[in-house]
N, C-alpha and C positions, 0 to 999 in steps of 0.2 A: 601568838603567831608572829614570827619575824616577817618584816616586809623588806623588799629590795630597796637599796639606797644607791647613792651616787659616789660613795667613798672610794670604791675601786677605780672608777674613772678618774677621780681627782688625784689619786695617787699616781696614776699613769701620766697625767698632765704635769705633775710636779717633777717628773723625770725628764721632761722636755718634749714629750710627744703632743702634737697639736690635735690629733684625731685618733680616737680609739673606737673600735667596733666590738660590740657584743655579738657572739655567735652561738646559736643553738640549732639542734636538729630534732626532727620528729619522724617517727616511722620505723624504729628498729624492730618493734614487736609484731607488726602485722604479717599475715601470710601473703599479702598481695599489695601491689603498688610500689612506687618509688620511695626512697628515703629523701626527705626534703630538709634543707638547711636554710637559715636566714642569717644575714649579718646586718646590724643596725648601728648607725652612728647617731647618737642623741646629742642635742645641744642643751647645756644647762640653762634653765629658764624657759625652755620650750619642750617640756616633758609632759606627756598626757597624764592626767590624774588616774590613779587606780591601777597602775601597771603591777602585775603579779605573775608568778609562775602560771603558765597557761592552764595547767591542770587544776588550778584553784578557781578558775573562772568558768562561767557558763558559756555555751556556744554563742549565745546572743551578745554577751558582754565582750567576748573575744572579737567578734565581728566589728563591734563599735570601736574598740580600742585599735584594731588593725587599721581602720580608716584614719583614725587620729594619728597613728604612728606614721603612716605614709604621708600625711599632710605636713609633718614638722621635722621628719628625720630623713637621713639617707638610708636607703634600704636596698639590699641585694638578696635575691633568692636563687637557689640552685638545687639541683637534684643529682642523685645517682640512680640509674635505671635498675629495673629488675634483673636485667642481664648482668650488670656490673655487680649487683648484690650477690648473684649466684657465682660469679667468677672470682670475686675478691673475698667474700664473706661480709656479713652485715656491718661489723665494726669498721673495716677498712673502707667500705662503701660510704658509711656515715662520715668518716673523716674526709673522704674525697669530696662529698657534697659540701662540707663546711669549708674546705679549702677553695672550692669553686665559688662559694658565696663571698668569701673574703676577697677573692680576686676582682669581684665586681665593684668594690669600694676603694681599694688601695689605701686603707688606713695605715697609719704608722705602727699601730699596736693593736692587739686583739685579746679580748677576754672571752674564754671559751668554756662553755658548760661541760662539766665532767672532769675526768682525770687524765685525758689523752689530748695531745696536741698534734694536729696534722703535720706531716713531715715538712711540707712547704712553708709552714708558719713558725717553725722552731727558731728561737732567738727573737721573735717578734710577737710572742704571745705567752699568756699564762692560763692555766686551767683552774677553774673554780668548781669544786664539788658542790652540787646543788646550787650552782650559780644562778639559775633562773629564780631562786627564792631570795637571793641576797644582792643581786646586781641588776640595776635598772636596765642597762643596755642588753643584757642577756635575757631578762624577762621580756623586753620588747621583741627580741628575736624569737623567743619561744612562741609568743602569740602570733607573729607573722607566719612562722613556719607551720604552726598547727592549722591556722585558718586556711593557708594556701593548700596544704596537703588534703585537708578535709574537702575542699572544693574540687580538687582533682578526683578524689574518690567518689564524690557525688556524680561527677561527669562520667566516670568509668562505670558507675552503677547503671546509668542509662544504656550504656553499650552492652553491659553484661548483667541483666536483671536476674534476681533470684538469690544473690549472695548477701544482700543487705548492706552493701558497702556504703550506701547513703546514711546508714545508721551506725555501722561498726567500723567504718574507715579501713576495712581489711583485717582488723584484729580477729583472732580465733574465737569468736563467740559460738555459742551452740548453734545459732542460725547459720553462720558461715560454714562451720564444720559439716553440718548436715547437707548444705548445698554442695559443698565440695565432694562429698560422697555421692550425692544423687546426680549432680550435673557435670562433675569432672572439673579439671583445672582449665583455667583460661590462660592466654599468653601473659597475663598480668600477675599470675601466681608465681611465687618464689619457689622454684623447684629444689633449692638447697635446704628449705625449712622442713622439719620433720613431718608434720601432718601432710604436706603436699607430696613430699618425697615418698612417704610410706603408702599413700593412696595410689600414686602412679606405679610404684613397685608392685602393689597388689594387683592392679589392673593388668600389668605386664605379665605377672605370674599366671593370672587366670586365663589371659588370652593365649599364653604359650601352652 
């Protein structure tokens, strides 16, 4: 298994940039809730041990690492709302959230997970496919974004019980899909996503 390293950041420093931010987002796949992005500026020599792609870590380990990241790094978190997801599409909303997270740090350069660069960061960023697995700053951002969004969904689960968001974070699990059919859509459901759209269309057809 490959582990994230600091070589990408060092390469940016060698080009004359003093501060580089790693950026990642989470929440493209869920049927409900915002998409959340984080930007993190790490300092070499002050990097928490065990940073990994958030998907390779347990929830408990992510929570511990998030606290450590906040203690030693500069962190910015931003979101794109359900309404923005439905208006723009999920890809553009994710890019918007990443651009907003970057704006909170004003780093000179940005390393972005994936193969797309937000329009506002072009010329000041590069994309890294599977960046959260190979770049420490992006791995840190993936952990912060995941922990933050999961906490949001736990809070929303208290307001809208029955969908299991405290367990599935809004992803289309069997439990969530059954609740969507039985309880209907909440204001936090993404109406542009197939299962939600189809359920609402069926309800409209039946009521008509």
